[in-house]
Structure formats: structure tokens, C-alpha cells
C-alpha positions in Angstrom: 231.8 157.9 -59.3 230.1 155.2 -57.4 229.5 155.8 -53.7 231.1 153.5 -51.2 228.5 152.2 -48.7 230.2 153.7 -45.7 231.1 157.1 -47.4 229.8 160.2 -45.6 228.2 163.2 -47.3 228.1 166.7 -45.8 225.1 168.7 -46.1 225.2 172.5 -45.4 221.4 173.1 -44.9 219.5 176.4 -45.3 215.9 177.1 -45.4 213.0 175.2 -47.4 212.5 171.7 -48.8 215.7 171.5 -50.8 217.9 170.2 -48.0 215.6 167.4 -47.2 215.5 166.2 -50.9 219.2 166.0 -50.9 219.4 164.1 -47.5 216.8 161.6 -48.6 218.4 161.0 -52.0 221.8 160.7 -50.5 220.6 158.1 -47.9 218.9 156.1 -50.7 222.2 156.0 -52.4 223.6 154.4 -49.4 225.5 157.3 -47.8 225.9 158.5 -44.3 224.7 162.2 -44.2 226.2 164.7 -41.7 224.2 167.9 -41.6 225.5 171.3 -40.6 222.3 173.4 -40.4 222.8 177.1 -40.6 221.7 178.9 -37.5 218.7 181.2 -38.2 218.1 179.7 -41.7 216.8 176.2 -40.9 213.8 174.7 -39.3 215.3 171.7 -37.6 213.2 169.2 -39.7 216.4 167.2 -40.7 217.3 166.4 -37.1 215.6 163.0 -36.9 216.9 161.9 -40.5 220.5 162.9 -40.3 223.1 160.4 -39.2 224.9 163.4 -37.5 223.3 166.8 -36.8 225.1 170.0 -36.0 224.1 173.7 -36.0 226.6 176.3 -36.9 226.5 180.1 -37.8 226.4 181.4 -41.3 229.8 183.0 -40.8 231.4 180.0 -39.2 233.1 178.5 -42.2 236.0 177.3 -40.0 233.5 175.3 -37.8 231.7 173.7 -40.9 235.1 172.4 -42.0 236.2 171.1 -38.6 232.9 169.3 -38.2 233.2 167.6 -41.6 236.8 166.5 -41.3 236.1 165.1 -37.7 233.1 163.2 -39.3 235.2 162.0 -42.1 233.4 163.9 -44.8 235.3 164.3 -48.1 232.4 165.6 -50.2 229.6 168.1 -49.3 226.5 169.7 -50.8 225.1 173.1 -50.1 221.3 173.3 -50.2 218.6 175.6 -49.2 218.0 179.4 -48.9 220.0 181.9 -47.0 218.4 185.3 -46.8 221.4 187.6 -47.5 219.2 190.6 -47.3 218.8 190.1 -43.5 222.4 191.0 -43.0 221.9 194.3 -44.6 219.0 195.2 -42.3 221.7 195.8 -39.6 224.5 198.4 -39.4 228.0 196.9 -40.1 228.9 196.7 -36.3 225.8 194.9 -35.5 226.3 192.5 -38.3 229.6 191.6 -36.6 227.9 191.1 -33.3 225.0 189.1 -34.7 227.1 186.7 -36.9 230.5 186.6 -35.0 232.4 185.6 -38.2 235.4 183.2 -37.3 238.9 183.8 -38.8 238.3 181.5 -41.7 235.2 183.3 -42.8 236.8 186.8 -42.3 239.8 185.6 -44.5 237.5 184.4 -47.2 235.2 187.5 -47.0 238.0 190.2 -47.1 240.9 188.5 -48.8 239.7 185.6 -51.0 236.5 187.1 -52.5 236.8 189.9 -55.1 233.3 191.2 -54.5 230.2 190.3 -52.4 228.0 188.7 -55.2 226.7 185.1 -54.6 228.9 183.5 -57.0 232.0 185.2 -55.9 231.5 184.5 -52.3 230.3 181.0 -52.6 233.1 180.2 -55.1 235.6 181.4 -52.5 233.9 179.2 -49.9 234.2 176.2 -52.1 237.8 176.9 -52.7 238.6 177.3 -49.0 236.8 173.9 -48.3 238.7 172.3 -51.1 242.0 173.3 -49.6 240.9 171.5 -46.5 240.0 168.4 -48.2 236.3 168.8 -48.7 234.9 168.9 -52.2 231.7 170.9 -52.7 229.6 169.0 -55.3 226.6 169.5 -57.6 223.8 170.3 -55.2 221.3 168.4 -57.4 223.2 165.2 -57.7 220.9 163.2 -55.2 217.6 164.8 -56.4 217.8 164.8 -60.2 214.2 163.6 -60.4 213.1 166.9 -59.0 214.5 168.9 -62.0 212.0 170.4 -64.2 211.3 168.7 -67.7 210.6 170.7 -70.7 206.9 170.9 -70.9 203.7 172.8 -70.0 203.0 171.6 -66.4 199.6 172.8 -65.9 196.2 172.6 -67.6 196.3 176.3 -68.6 198.7 177.1 -71.3 200.2 180.6 -72.1 198.1 183.2 -74.0 199.7 184.9 -76.9 200.3 188.0 -74.8 201.9 185.8 -72.1 204.1 184.3 -74.7 205.5 187.8 -75.8 206.1 188.7 -72.1 207.9 185.4 -71.6 210.2 186.1 -74.5 211.2 189.3 -73.2 211.4 188.2 -69.8 213.7 185.3 -70.8 216.2 187.7 -72.5 216.3 190.1 -69.6 216.7 187.3 -67.0 219.4 185.8 -69.0 221.3 189.0 -69.0 220.7 189.5 -65.2 222.1 186.0 -64.7 225.2 186.7 -66.6 225.8 189.6 -64.4 225.0 187.6 -61.2 222.4 190.2 -60.2 219.3 187.8 -59.7 217.4 185.1 -61.4 213.8 186.4 -61.8 212.0 189.1 -63.7 208.4 190.2 -63.8 206.7 191.3 -67.2 203.5 192.7 -68.2 202.5 193.9 -71.6 206.1 193.5 -72.8 207.3 195.8 -70.2 209.5 194.9 -67.2 207.8 195.7 -63.9 210.3 194.2 -61.4 213.6 192.5 -61.3 215.2 190.4 -58.5 218.3 191.4 -56.7 219.5 190.7 -53.1 216.0 190.6 -51.7 215.1 187.2 -53.4 212.3 186.0 -55.5 209.6 186.1 -52.8 210.2 189.8 -52.1 210.4 190.6 -55.8 207.0 188.9 -56.4 205.3 190.9 -53.6 206.7 194.0 -55.1 205.5 193.2 -58.6 202.0 192.6 -57.2 202.2 196.0 -55.6 203.4 197.7 -58.8 200.9 195.9 -61.1 197.8 195.8 -58.9 195.4 194.8 -61.9 197.5 191.5 -62.2 197.9 189.4 -65.2 201.8 189.5 -65.2 204.3 186.8 -65.9 207.3 185.7 -63.9 210.3 184.3 -65.6 213.0 182.6 -63.5 216.2 181.2 -65.1 219.5 179.8 -64.1 222.7 181.8 -65.0 224.1 181.2 -68.4 227.0 179.5 -66.8 225.2 178.2 -63.7 227.4 176.6 -61.1 225.2 173.7 -59.9 227.0 173.6 -56.6 225.0 176.5 -55.3 222.1 179.0 -55.9 220.2 176.7 -58.2 216.8 178.1 -59.1 213.9 176.3 -57.2 210.0 176.8 -57.2 207.5 175.0 -55.1 203.9 175.5 -53.6 205.0 178.6 -51.6 206.1 180.3 -54.8 202.8 179.5 -56.5 200.8 180.7 -53.5 202.9 184.0 -53.6 202.2 184.4 -57.3 198.6 183.9 -57.0 198.3 186.4 -54.2 200.2 189.0 -56.2 198.0 188.6 -59.2 200.5 186.8 -61.6 199.0 184.4 -64.3 202.1 182.6 -65.5 205.4 181.3 -64.4 208.1 180.4 -66.9 211.2 178.5 -65.7 214.2 176.9 -67.2 214.0 173.1 -67.9 216.8 170.9 -66.8 218.1 173.6 -64.4 215.3 174.4 -62.0 214.3 172.3 -59.0 210.5 171.7 -58.5 209.9 171.2 -54.8 206.8 169.1 -53.8 206.0 168.9 -57.6 202.6 167.4 -57.6 201.3 169.5 -54.8 202.8 172.6 -56.7 201.1 171.8 -60.0 197.7 170.9 -58.3 197.8 174.3 -56.5 198.7 176.1 -59.8 195.7 174.5 -61.6 193.4 175.5 -58.6 194.7 179.1 -58.8 194.5 179.4 -62.5 198.2 179.8 -63.0 200.3 178.5 -66.0 203.7 176.8 -65.3 205.9 176.3 -68.3 209.4 174.7 -68.3 211.4 175.6 -71.4 215.0 175.8 -72.6 217.0 178.1 -74.8 216.4 175.8 -77.7 212.6 175.9 -77.1 212.6 179.7 -76.4 
């Protein structure tokens, strides 16, 4: 569908570089971009680039919808990290005080979502927005050039041992994704040393480094088998590489065509300096 020059796109922005990629890609396509930045999960960097900029709580779905409808937004993108584990650091009553969910969020959380896994919750959010006339679309639509192509991205290639670890990690990560548990698994000597769950990839990398202090392990990060590209798309960037290097990893295997590479050139240069391998592969190439 071709965009109309005056059309507005909504951007629900969390942490990281992903929201900026979406914003700049949408503006290059001639769209007016209305940003709803999630309180506590954004750095304010989009303020100067957005055509309209608002801050709203993570549990204020009703406010997101009201803002977008007032701004004439019919389609929206959700991009950037939200650290769900932060919510679990607090007892339930303090979660309610900290996030003060509005009625729309309460209704989705308790009555629309069958469970609390990411796909279930975000799917219920998308359904609620759709009922109010706002379509949540593929989050990568305006930054397709940031998706990983199938290739070895670094000077260093996988060793035979790392290839074997990657094969095991790929199968395990695929199954984890099918169950909507997490996207990443750490493998060393054909043994799983850590898997990602609610804590996120960064915390899992730190844990893998603590468990495998002699290093040399491989991280495999894949999309879910039936990945909904509207949300929770796998992403890597320079920060990922730095964390992997500090934790003693030697290789990163990602899924081609369904993983975002943030600040790609800087990321690859950093991996080369730190002696890490980055490989983007697909099921066909696995």
C-alpha cells in the first residue's frame, strides 16, 4: 500500500536504537510521525525528530489510543525494548502504584490475554488498538535495510566446534521460540549453558559468562518459528557485541531476514576488533 504524503504513523517507542530507525525510515517515506514514548523505557532522543511527541506510561494503553486518534493516526508501529523483568522486581501492590494501569490496560491484562507471555499480551494489545481503528503493522516496514542478510558478517569464521554448537543452539532456540519462552541460547562444547527467558538477552549473556568463565561459547539468537513481525523482533547491535566480548563469547549466530542489525557497520567493526564471529543464517542454510 502506498503512503499518502499527509498520512500519520504512530510510533510506540521503547529503549534502544530501533525506534529511531523506524522514525527516520517513515519520514523518508513522506509520513508524519507521532511518537508515544514509554515512560521509563525511552531516552528522549526522538523528541527533536518527531512531528508530535508524547510520553505515556507502559500500562496506559487507553492514553496511547486517545493520542493516536486525536492525531489522526490509523497505523502504528511498536519498536524498542521494554524490560518486563523490572515489573517483577516489585510486589504486586507496588507494581500497581508504580504503573497505575488505566481501565483499558486492566481489561486487556485480565480479560483479553489468556496468559502473560509476550506474544499473548502484545497480540491482545494489537486487537484492542484495532477495535479503536488503529492498525499495528510490521515493525520493520520502514527499516528493511537493517535486516540481516545471509552471510558471515565478520573476518573471523566459525570453527568446527562452534559450528557444532551453533547447530545445537539453533534447534534449542527454535523450540524455545515456538513455546514463546525466549529468543537466545548459549552453547559450549555441544552443551547448553544458559537460555533466555523474561530477563532478556543482555542479562542472559552476563549469566552465561559467569557460568562459563573460561569463555569460548556461542550465542544463538533466532526469531520465533511463526514470528509476528509487529513486535518482539530479534535485534543486535554494538552493545550486544560488547556484552558478548566481556562475557567471553566467541561467536554470535542470528537468523537472516528476521533479525535487525542496529548500527551495522559499527557493530561489525567492533566484532572484528574483539575477535568475535557474527553469522546470519536461515533454516535452509542450517
